[in-house]
C-alpha positions in Angstrom: -26.5 -5.1 23.7 -28.4 -8.3 23.9 -26.4 -10.8 21.8 -29.7 -12.6 20.9 -30.5 -9.6 18.7 -27.5 -10.3 16.5 -27.8 -12.5 13.3 -27.1 -16.2 14.0 -24.0 -15.9 11.7 -22.6 -13.0 13.8 -23.2 -15.0 17.0 -21.4 -18.0 15.4 -18.4 -15.9 14.6 -18.3 -14.4 18.2 -18.7 -17.9 19.6 -15.7 -19.0 17.6 -13.6 -16.2 19.0 -14.7 -17.0 22.6 -13.9 -20.7 22.1 -10.5 -20.1 20.5 -9.3 -17.5 22.9 -11.0 -18.6 26.1 -12.2 -15.1 26.8 -15.9 -13.8 26.8 -17.0 -10.9 24.6 -18.8 -7.8 25.9 -20.5 -5.2 23.9 -20.9 -1.5 24.5 -22.5 1.3 22.5 -20.1 4.2 22.2 -21.2 7.4 20.5 -17.7 8.9 20.7 -16.2 6.4 18.3 -14.8 7.9 15.1 -15.2 4.5 13.4 -18.1 2.0 13.2 -16.7 -0.5 15.7 -13.5 -1.4 17.6 -12.4 -4.4 19.5 -10.1 -4.4 22.5 -8.6 -7.9 22.5 -8.6 -9.7 25.8 -5.3 -10.7 27.5 -4.5 -12.7 30.6 -4.4 -9.4 32.5 -7.7 -8.3 31.1 -9.5 -11.5 30.1 -12.5 -10.1 28.1 -12.9 -9.0 24.5 -14.6 -5.6 24.5 -16.4 -4.6 21.3 -17.5 -1.0 21.1 -19.8 0.1 18.3 -21.6 3.2 17.1 -25.2 3.4 18.1 -27.9 4.5 15.6 -26.1 3.4 12.5 -28.3 0.4 11.6 -27.4 -3.2 12.3 -23.9 -3.5 13.8 -23.7 -7.2 12.7 -21.1 -6.8 9.9 -18.8 -4.6 12.0 -19.0 -7.0 15.0 -18.3 -9.9 12.6 -15.4 -8.1 11.0 -13.7 -7.1 14.3 -14.2 -10.6 15.7 -12.9 -12.1 12.5 -9.7 -10.2 12.9 -9.3 -11.4 16.4 -9.9 -15.0 15.4 -7.0 -14.7 13.0 -4.8 -13.5 15.8 -5.7 -16.4 18.1 -5.3 -18.9 15.3 -1.5 -18.2 15.6 0.4 -19.9 18.3 0.9 -17.7 21.3 4.6 -17.2 20.6 3.8 -16.0 17.0 1.2 -13.3 18.0 2.5 -9.8 17.7 1.8 -6.1 18.0 3.0 -3.7 15.3 4.6 -0.5 16.5 6.8 1.9 14.6 10.4 3.0 14.5 11.0 6.2 16.5 13.7 7.2 13.9 11.2 7.2 11.1 8.5 8.8 13.3 11.0 11.7 13.8 11.7 11.8 10.0 8.0 12.2 9.3 8.0 15.1 11.8 10.9 16.8 9.9 9.2 16.2 6.6 5.9 17.8 7.8 7.9 20.8 9.1 9.5 21.2 5.7 6.3 20.7 3.7 4.0 22.8 5.9 6.3 25.5 7.4 3.4 27.9 8.1 1.8 25.4 10.4 2.5 26.0 14.2 5.1 23.6 15.6 2.7 21.9 17.9 0.3 21.2 15.0 3.2 20.0 12.9 4.1 17.4 15.6 0.5 16.4 16.0 0.0 15.9 12.3 3.2 13.9 11.9 2.2 11.7 14.8 -1.3 11.1 13.3 0.1 10.3 9.8 2.8 7.9 11.1 0.3 6.0 13.4 -2.3 5.9 10.6 0.1 4.4 8.2 1.3 1.8 10.7 -2.3 0.9 11.4 -3.1 0.7 7.7 -0.3 -1.7 6.8 -1.1 -3.7 9.9 -4.9 -3.9 9.3 -5.5 -3.7 5.5 -4.0 -7.0 4.2 -5.5 -8.9 7.1 -8.8 -7.0 6.8 -9.1 -8.0 3.1 -8.7 -11.6 4.0 -11.3 -11.3 6.8 -13.7 -9.7 4.3 -13.2 -12.6 1.9 -13.8 -15.1 4.7 -17.0 -13.4 5.8 -18.3 -13.1 2.2 -17.8 -16.7 1.4 -18.7 -18.3 4.7 -21.5 -16.0 5.9 -23.7 -14.9 2.9 -26.4 -13.5 5.2 -24.0 -10.7 6.1 -23.2 -9.8 2.4 -25.7 -6.9 2.1 -24.3 -5.2 5.2 -20.8 -5.9 4.1 -21.4 -4.4 0.7 -22.9 -1.3 2.2 -19.8 -0.9 4.5 -17.3 -1.4 1.7 -19.1 1.0 -0.6 -19.2 3.6 2.1 -15.4 3.3 2.8 -14.3 3.7 -0.8 -15.1 7.4 -1.3 -13.3 8.2 2.0 -10.2 6.4 0.7 -10.4 8.2 -2.6 -9.9 11.6 -1.0 -6.2 10.6 -0.7 -6.0 10.8 -4.6 -6.4 14.6 -4.6 -3.3 16.1 -6.3 -2.8 18.8 -3.7 -1.8 16.2 -1.1 1.5 15.8 -2.9 2.6 19.2 -1.6 1.4 18.6 2.0 2.4 15.0 2.9 5.7 13.0 2.6 5.8 11.3 -0.8 6.6 7.8 0.6 3.6 7.9 2.9 1.2 9.1 0.3 2.5 6.5 -2.2 2.0 3.7 0.4 -1.4 4.9 1.4 -2.6 5.1 -2.2 -1.2 1.7 -3.1 -3.0 0.0 -0.2 -6.2 1.9 -1.0 -5.9 0.6 -4.5 -5.6 -3.0 -3.3 -8.6 -2.5 -1.1 -10.7 -1.0 -3.9 -9.7 -3.8 -6.3 -10.5 -6.5 -3.7 -13.9 -4.9 -3.0 -14.7 -4.6 -6.7 -13.9 -8.3 -7.2 -15.8 -9.4 -4.1 -18.9 -7.4 -4.9 -18.6 -8.0 -8.7 -18.7 -4.2 -9.2 -15.6 -3.4 -11.4 -16.4 0.3 -11.4 -15.3 0.5 -7.8 -11.7 0.3 -8.8 -11.9 2.8 -11.7 -10.4 5.8 -9.8 -7.2 3.8 -9.1 -6.9 2.6 -12.7 -7.3 6.2 -13.8 -4.6 7.2 -11.3 -2.1 4.6 -12.6 -2.3 2.6 -9.3 -3.9 -0.6 -10.5 -0.6 -2.5 -10.9 0.6 -1.9 -7.4 -2.8 -2.8 -6.0 -2.7 -6.1 -7.9 0.8 -6.7 -6.8 -0.2 -6.3 -3.2 -3.2 -8.6 -3.6 -1.0 -11.2 -5.2 0.8 -11.6 -1.9 -2.3 -12.6 -0.1 -2.6 -16.3 1.0 -5.7 -18.4 0.7 -8.1 -16.9 3.4 -8.9 -20.5 4.4 -5.2 -21.6 4.9 -4.7 -23.7 7.9 -1.3 -22.3 8.7 -1.2 -18.5 9.2 1.7 -16.1 9.2 0.2 -12.6 9.2 3.4 -11.0 10.3 5.2 -12.3 7.2 2.3 -11.0 5.0 2.5 -7.6 6.5 6.3 -7.5 6.1 5.9 -8.4 2.4 3.4 -5.6 1.9 5.8 -3.2 3.7 8.6 -4.3 1.4 6.5 -3.6 -1.6 5.7 -0.2 -0.2 9.3 0.7 0.7 8.6 1.0 4.5 10.0 -2.2 5.9 12.5 -0.3 8.3 9.6 1.6 9.7 8.1 -1.5 11.3 8.9 -2.6 14.9 7.4 -5.8 16.1 6.5 -6.4 19.8 5.1 -9.5 21.5 1.3 -9.3 21.7 1.1 -9.9 25.4 
């Protein structure tokens, strides 16, 4: 991609990331992605931020801004306070046993694969969703030119999240994981409805009795413009609310 084709606001966000981290940003189209964009954060061993994005899906500006915004939050932390979130092997094994119990007709290899996917997905969600909501608030208030693309992306994500509300999932997936996933999805929907001023976006979670937990999670969010950040503490508080604190394992970022 030629960066000059990006919106000036997107270029400004990318330039912030480059200045803060000291690493350049490279862009690659990747039709194999299952999501709209990803960012591989640069490290001293690999000093370049690599943004991959789906081709042919319209302007990638919002997704690039969102991924860069997440990385900016990381690099605003002091080096010793940057982290990676992994997961407890004991709870990973527990999820595998739960899936074997809930879905006994599934071949053992598929049980293990499903358990691995569910565990990793939940760890990714608790790591990314509270921070992502803050990044979305930051983009919305600081970069109004991106709002239409942002609104389109948020509206597209909500129906995907709502599939987790289907009642049959209660018989297929561990209760604690389903409860945590739905609670975080509720927080996301309420935050999106408030940001876009579209209250109807949160209606499915109100109808499912999940509004209170969604609001409780959102109440833990700091000011998105706060000078001092502690994203690890925020994620830990969310995990406490969701009953999965022992599942979290923190590793140094680098």
